Every structure is written in structure tokens, then in C-alpha cells.
VMD Tcl script that draws the C-alpha trace (Angstrom):
set ca {
  {-28.26 147.51 -145.27}
  {-25.11 146.52 -147.07}
  {-23.51 147.52 -150.37}
  {-22.60 144.78 -152.83}
  {-20.35 145.40 -155.82}
  {-20.16 143.53 -159.11}
  {-16.42 144.12 -158.85}
  {-14.88 142.55 -161.96}
  {-15.77 145.45 -164.26}
  {-16.19 148.15 -161.62}
  {-13.87 151.14 -162.16}
  {-11.14 151.60 -159.56}
  {-12.35 155.16 -158.89}
  {-15.75 153.79 -157.83}
  {-14.16 151.25 -155.50}
  {-12.04 153.98 -153.89}
  {-15.14 156.13 -153.30}
  {-16.89 153.14 -151.75}
  {-13.94 152.31 -149.45}
  {-13.94 155.85 -148.03}
  {-17.73 156.02 -147.78}
  {-18.25 152.76 -145.91}
  {-15.55 153.60 -143.39}
  {-17.11 157.02 -142.77}
  {-20.70 155.77 -142.52}
  {-20.00 152.32 -140.99}
  {-21.79 150.37 -143.74}
  {-20.83 146.84 -144.79}
  {-19.28 146.53 -148.27}
  {-19.00 143.22 -150.15}
  {-17.08 143.05 -153.42}
  {-17.80 139.99 -155.55}
  {-15.36 139.04 -158.32}
  {-13.90 136.01 -160.07}
  {-10.36 137.11 -159.32}
  {-8.36 138.29 -156.33}
  {-9.02 141.90 -155.32}
  {-6.77 143.96 -153.10}
  {-9.04 145.73 -150.63}
  {-8.29 147.88 -147.58}
  {-8.10 146.05 -144.29}
  {-11.36 146.74 -142.51}
  {-14.01 144.66 -140.76}
  {-16.54 146.54 -142.93}
  {-15.01 145.49 -146.26}
  {-15.18 141.92 -147.57}
  {-14.06 140.43 -150.86}
  {-15.70 137.26 -152.18}
  {-14.00 135.33 -154.95}
  {-16.24 133.17 -157.11}
  {-15.30 130.80 -159.89}
  {-15.00 132.13 -163.42}
  {-17.97 131.81 -165.70}
  {-20.93 133.68 -167.06}
  {-23.14 135.11 -164.32}
  {-21.36 133.35 -161.44}
  {-20.65 136.65 -159.66}
  {-24.17 137.88 -160.49}
  {-25.69 134.72 -159.03}
  {-23.67 135.15 -155.81}
  {-24.76 138.79 -155.46}
  {-28.42 137.87 -155.90}
  {-28.01 134.97 -153.46}
  {-26.54 137.05 -150.62}
  {-28.40 140.33 -151.13}
  {-31.41 141.21 -149.05}
  {-34.31 143.58 -149.53}
  {-33.05 147.15 -149.26}
  {-29.40 146.40 -150.10}
  {-27.59 148.56 -152.63}
  {-25.85 146.87 -155.56}
  {-23.23 148.70 -157.64}
  {-23.26 147.36 -161.20}
  {-23.69 148.31 -164.83}
  {-24.95 144.80 -165.63}
  {-28.56 145.21 -166.81}
  {-29.75 141.59 -166.30}
  {-28.21 141.61 -162.80}
  {-29.95 144.91 -162.07}
  {-33.27 143.41 -163.13}
  {-32.79 140.49 -160.72}
  {-31.81 142.81 -157.86}
  {-34.81 145.07 -158.44}
  {-37.11 142.04 -158.40}
  {-35.68 141.17 -154.96}
  {-36.44 144.73 -153.84}
  {-32.84 145.91 -153.82}
  {-31.45 149.14 -155.23}
  {-29.03 149.41 -158.15}
  {-26.63 152.27 -158.86}
  {-24.41 152.04 -161.91}
  {-20.81 153.36 -161.79}
  {-21.85 156.46 -163.76}
  {-24.32 157.50 -161.06}
  {-27.57 156.34 -162.66}
  {-30.10 154.43 -160.60}
  {-31.75 151.48 -162.31}
  {-35.32 151.10 -161.11}
  {-38.50 149.20 -161.86}
  {-39.49 152.22 -163.99}
  {-36.45 152.23 -166.32}
  {-35.16 148.64 -166.22}
  {-37.54 147.37 -168.93}
  {-36.29 149.97 -171.41}
  {-32.66 149.22 -170.49}
  {-33.18 145.47 -170.96}
  {-34.84 146.03 -174.35}
  {-31.97 148.28 -175.52}
  {-29.38 145.82 -174.29}
  {-31.09 142.93 -176.07}
  {-31.39 144.92 -179.30}
  {-27.69 145.82 -179.30}
  {-26.76 142.22 -178.47}
  {-28.83 141.01 -181.41}
  {-27.25 143.58 -183.74}
  {-23.75 142.52 -182.65}
  {-24.62 138.86 -183.21}
  {-25.29 139.58 -186.90}
  {-22.08 141.59 -187.30}
  {-23.22 145.17 -186.79}
  {-20.65 147.24 -184.90}
  {-22.51 149.08 -182.18}
  {-19.57 150.61 -180.33}
  {-19.29 150.57 -176.59}
  {-19.80 152.95 -173.73}
  {-17.80 156.16 -173.53}
  {-14.68 156.11 -171.39}
  {-15.24 156.53 -167.68}
  {-14.42 160.12 -166.80}
  {-14.31 162.59 -163.89}
  {-17.90 163.71 -164.54}
  {-19.07 160.06 -164.19}
  {-17.03 159.69 -161.00}
  {-18.53 162.86 -159.50}
  {-22.08 161.86 -160.45}
  {-21.57 158.45 -158.85}
  {-20.22 159.99 -155.65}
  {-23.11 162.48 -155.49}
  {-25.83 159.87 -156.05}
  {-24.24 157.44 -153.59}
  {-24.05 160.13 -150.93}
  {-27.67 161.24 -151.46}
  {-28.92 157.65 -151.35}
  {-26.99 156.68 -148.23}
  {-27.85 159.89 -146.40}
  {-31.55 159.38 -147.12}
  {-31.50 155.63 -146.37}
  {-29.42 155.74 -143.20}
  {-31.42 158.65 -141.78}
  {-34.62 156.61 -142.09}
  {-33.33 154.05 -139.58}
}
mol new
graphics top color blue
foreach p $ca { graphics top sphere $p radius 0.5 }
foreach p [lrange $ca 0 end-1] q [lrange $ca 1 end] { graphics top cylinder $p $q radius 0.2 }
display resetview
């Protein structure tokens, strides 16, 4: 199992948690972005730079992920693609996206996108805070403990 990160919009706090976690648990981490990322020197941590453009990083993540991999992303369409390939998706706020809740998330996303396209201001997500960071760390730890103990 490896962890892949949709790194362009991923909060720094999440990346720092991941760096520490993969070193401790000896899990491969791949960060995919369309710009240079400074990452710690480790054989477990890789950074892939893709060209700029809509969904280029998403396409690369889906291409290299395998069944059972964990993807860190808040991107709902990417999450849907990962779930269909039997991967797991954890958003930076510590919420798992699953085959049970992805349909509702896609519908909400599409509704808000449609409202924005006709000029309705829908606002954005709340600022990332320490509660989000803690929830992410907790869910990541629970998932990895459960998954790695099954092997």
C-alpha cells in the first residue's frame, strides 16, 4: 500500500503529518503536483511534477494508484475515480469519502458549480483549523493501524 497526495491544494499541516507518519510506519508516500514541492529527503517520499492543466494531477494519481492505496484529496471527482478503482480517499479534514457518500458529495458539488455558473455566490469552505488537522491525524492513524495490521 502507498499513500498518494493531490498536493497542489493540500494544506502544509497535512503534508507534515504525512511526512512523519510514513517515516514512522515505513509506508511509501507520493505527492503529485503541477509545481515544485520541497519534500524531506527520504527513500519513502517521492514528488511527481506534472504539467499544468485541469485534472492532469488527478489523471496521474488514478494512473499510478493501485487497489487498496490511500489517496489524500478534497477533490470530489478524483475521489469518485479512486473509489471506482477500489482505493481509499481521506480528505484533509479527516473525512473518508466512500462508495456510500460519494454520490451525495458529487451531487452537492455539481449543484454548487451550477449555482456559481449563473452568478450565485456560494462561499467556500471554512478555513483549515487545528480541529481539522487533529481529525485528519486521528483518521489517518486509525486507517493505517488497521490496514497495516491486516498484512
